[in-house]
Structures are given as structure tokens and as C-alpha cells.
VMD Tcl script that draws the C-alpha trace (Angstrom):
set ca {
  {77.01 36.05 160.92}
  {76.92 38.61 158.13}
  {79.85 40.63 157.03}
  {79.60 44.15 155.79}
  {81.47 45.52 152.87}
  {84.65 47.31 153.78}
  {84.30 51.04 153.99}
  {86.78 53.40 152.53}
  {88.68 55.72 154.79}
  {87.21 59.20 154.93}
  {89.05 61.76 152.90}
  {89.66 65.37 153.80}
  {90.26 66.41 150.21}
  {87.53 68.66 148.83}
  {85.48 67.44 145.93}
  {86.43 68.88 142.58}
  {84.04 71.67 141.69}
  {84.03 75.12 140.14}
  {85.33 76.72 143.33}
  {88.26 74.30 143.66}
  {89.10 74.82 139.99}
  {88.94 78.59 140.39}
  {91.12 78.58 143.50}
  {93.76 76.45 141.76}
  {93.65 78.67 138.66}
  {94.01 81.91 140.57}
  {96.78 80.57 142.80}
  {98.77 79.34 139.81}
  {98.08 82.52 137.85}
  {99.22 84.68 140.79}
  {102.52 82.78 140.86}
  {103.06 83.35 137.13}
  {102.04 87.00 137.40}
  {104.59 87.48 140.20}
  {107.32 86.11 137.93}
  {106.11 88.24 135.01}
  {105.90 91.41 137.12}
  {109.64 91.16 137.82}
  {110.11 91.41 134.05}
  {107.54 94.13 133.42}
  {105.11 91.84 131.60}
  {101.49 90.80 131.97}
  {99.75 87.44 131.93}
  {98.08 88.27 128.63}
  {101.43 89.20 127.07}
  {102.96 85.90 128.18}
  {100.06 83.84 126.83}
  {100.29 85.66 123.49}
  {104.07 85.47 123.27}
  {104.07 81.76 124.10}
  {101.93 80.90 121.09}
  {104.37 82.66 118.77}
  {107.42 81.27 120.58}
  {106.34 77.64 120.14}
  {105.14 78.09 116.56}
  {107.48 76.72 113.92}
  {106.84 79.63 111.55}
  {105.58 83.21 111.69}
  {102.02 83.43 113.00}
  {99.17 85.09 111.11}
  {98.33 88.07 113.32}
  {94.56 87.67 112.94}
  {94.78 83.98 113.84}
  {96.94 84.79 116.86}
  {94.45 87.37 118.09}
  {91.54 84.98 117.56}
  {93.29 82.10 119.33}
  {94.30 84.17 122.36}
  {90.87 85.80 122.58}
  {89.25 82.37 122.45}
  {91.56 80.90 125.07}
  {91.31 83.82 127.49}
  {87.67 84.62 126.68}
  {88.85 88.15 125.95}
  {87.77 90.81 123.49}
  {89.75 90.73 120.24}
  {90.45 94.46 120.48}
  {92.09 93.90 123.88}
  {94.21 91.07 122.49}
  {95.20 93.21 119.49}
  {96.43 95.80 122.01}
  {98.52 93.08 123.71}
  {100.09 92.21 120.33}
  {100.85 95.91 119.81}
  {102.51 96.03 123.25}
  {104.70 93.04 122.37}
  {105.62 94.66 119.05}
  {106.51 97.95 120.75}
  {108.67 96.12 123.33}
  {110.53 94.42 120.49}
  {109.50 90.93 121.61}
  {107.55 90.38 118.40}
  {108.19 91.72 114.90}
  {105.57 92.28 112.19}
  {106.04 90.90 108.70}
  {103.08 91.87 106.48}
  {100.08 90.10 108.07}
  {102.27 87.89 110.25}
  {104.21 88.24 113.47}
  {107.32 86.39 114.53}
  {109.24 86.24 117.75}
  {112.43 88.28 117.90}
  {115.71 87.29 119.55}
  {114.75 89.53 122.48}
  {111.38 87.78 122.62}
  {113.04 84.35 122.66}
  {115.38 85.46 125.45}
  {112.48 86.89 127.45}
  {110.36 83.76 126.89}
  {113.24 81.46 127.89}
  {113.94 83.46 131.05}
  {110.33 83.58 132.21}
  {109.71 79.96 131.23}
  {112.79 78.86 133.15}
  {111.74 80.69 136.29}
  {108.18 79.40 135.97}
  {109.35 75.82 135.36}
  {111.25 75.77 138.64}
  {108.12 76.83 140.51}
  {105.90 74.45 138.54}
  {108.19 71.57 139.44}
  {107.66 72.33 143.13}
  {103.89 72.75 142.69}
  {103.31 69.63 140.56}
  {106.14 67.50 141.92}
  {105.20 64.32 143.74}
  {101.68 64.10 142.36}
  {101.18 60.54 141.06}
  {101.00 60.20 137.27}
  {97.59 58.55 137.45}
  {96.22 61.50 139.43}
  {97.60 63.91 136.85}
  {96.09 61.86 134.02}
  {92.68 61.79 135.72}
  {92.87 65.51 136.42}
  {93.77 66.20 132.80}
  {90.76 64.21 131.58}
  {88.41 65.99 133.98}
  {89.75 69.45 133.13}
  {89.45 68.76 129.39}
  {85.83 67.70 129.86}
  {85.01 70.70 132.07}
  {86.60 73.02 129.50}
  {84.65 71.43 126.66}
  {81.37 71.70 128.54}
  {81.99 75.25 129.74}
  {82.87 76.34 126.19}
  {79.65 74.77 124.93}
  {77.65 76.60 127.61}
  {79.37 79.88 126.75}
  {78.59 79.37 123.06}
  {74.93 78.67 123.89}
  {74.73 81.80 126.05}
  {76.30 83.88 123.29}
  {73.94 82.57 120.59}
}
mol new
graphics top color blue
foreach p $ca { graphics top sphere $p radius 0.5 }
foreach p [lrange $ca 0 end-1] q [lrange $ca 1 end] { graphics top cylinder $p $q radius 0.2 }
display resetview
């Protein structure tokens, strides 16, 4: 009598692919944009403000624009406009070639971050740590490969 290897139970979870990644991204982004809309802000403004908020010193404006443009795959002129919007709202202040977050910017960032954190806790809560670690590794690899492909297409 031969025995067969045990089979794993079928899973209904979809395989990770570009579509699944995109759906997760857009769902999460829509949640954040809903929070931001209540405060009259955009996704791009929040991404830009966050970098300055977590920096330990004023941020070189050109470096900020380059980093945000690289992260969002956006045109630098568009990101410069976002910086100008944050300056005009008083959330950032210019100091020569640098920008720093203002008290109003810190208050805004804390408020939006607090609201977002509550939602994130519900979204991410209960997912096993090993699943999160594996997801983080996969997303880092996908990001690295996609950036390499984008660089090759742009060359």
C-alpha cells in the first residue's frame, strides 16, 4: 500500500500580483484621502509634509522636491507647486534654501496622523507578524524591481 503526500487545503486568497497590489494601494490611499479632504489637504501635500515633519532639522528644498518626486513618480515642477501650497498655508516655512515645519504644520500633521493611525490599526490589526514581515520583504523587492524597470525605460 502506498501513501500519498498530504495535500494542502485549498486557499481562496488571491495570489499576490500587480492587480492585488494596486487594489490594496488605491483602497488605502482612498482612506487617507478621505481623512485629508476633511482638512482641506491632498495626498501629495501629506507625503511632502511628512518628510519635513519627521526630519530632525530643516530640509533642503531641492532635496525634498527630488525625494517626493522620486517616491511618487511625479514631475519635480508639480512637487515644487505642492511645497509652495504648504508654504502658503503656513504649514511649512522657508529659510534660505531650506524648509521647516511650522507649529501649525506640526498640529496639522499630528491631527491627520492620529486619525489615520486609528484607521490603520483597524486595517492592519490581527494580521500575524510573520505575514507582515513576508509582505514587507515582497513589497520591497517589487519596488526595487519596478524602479529598475522604470529607470531602464527612461534611459
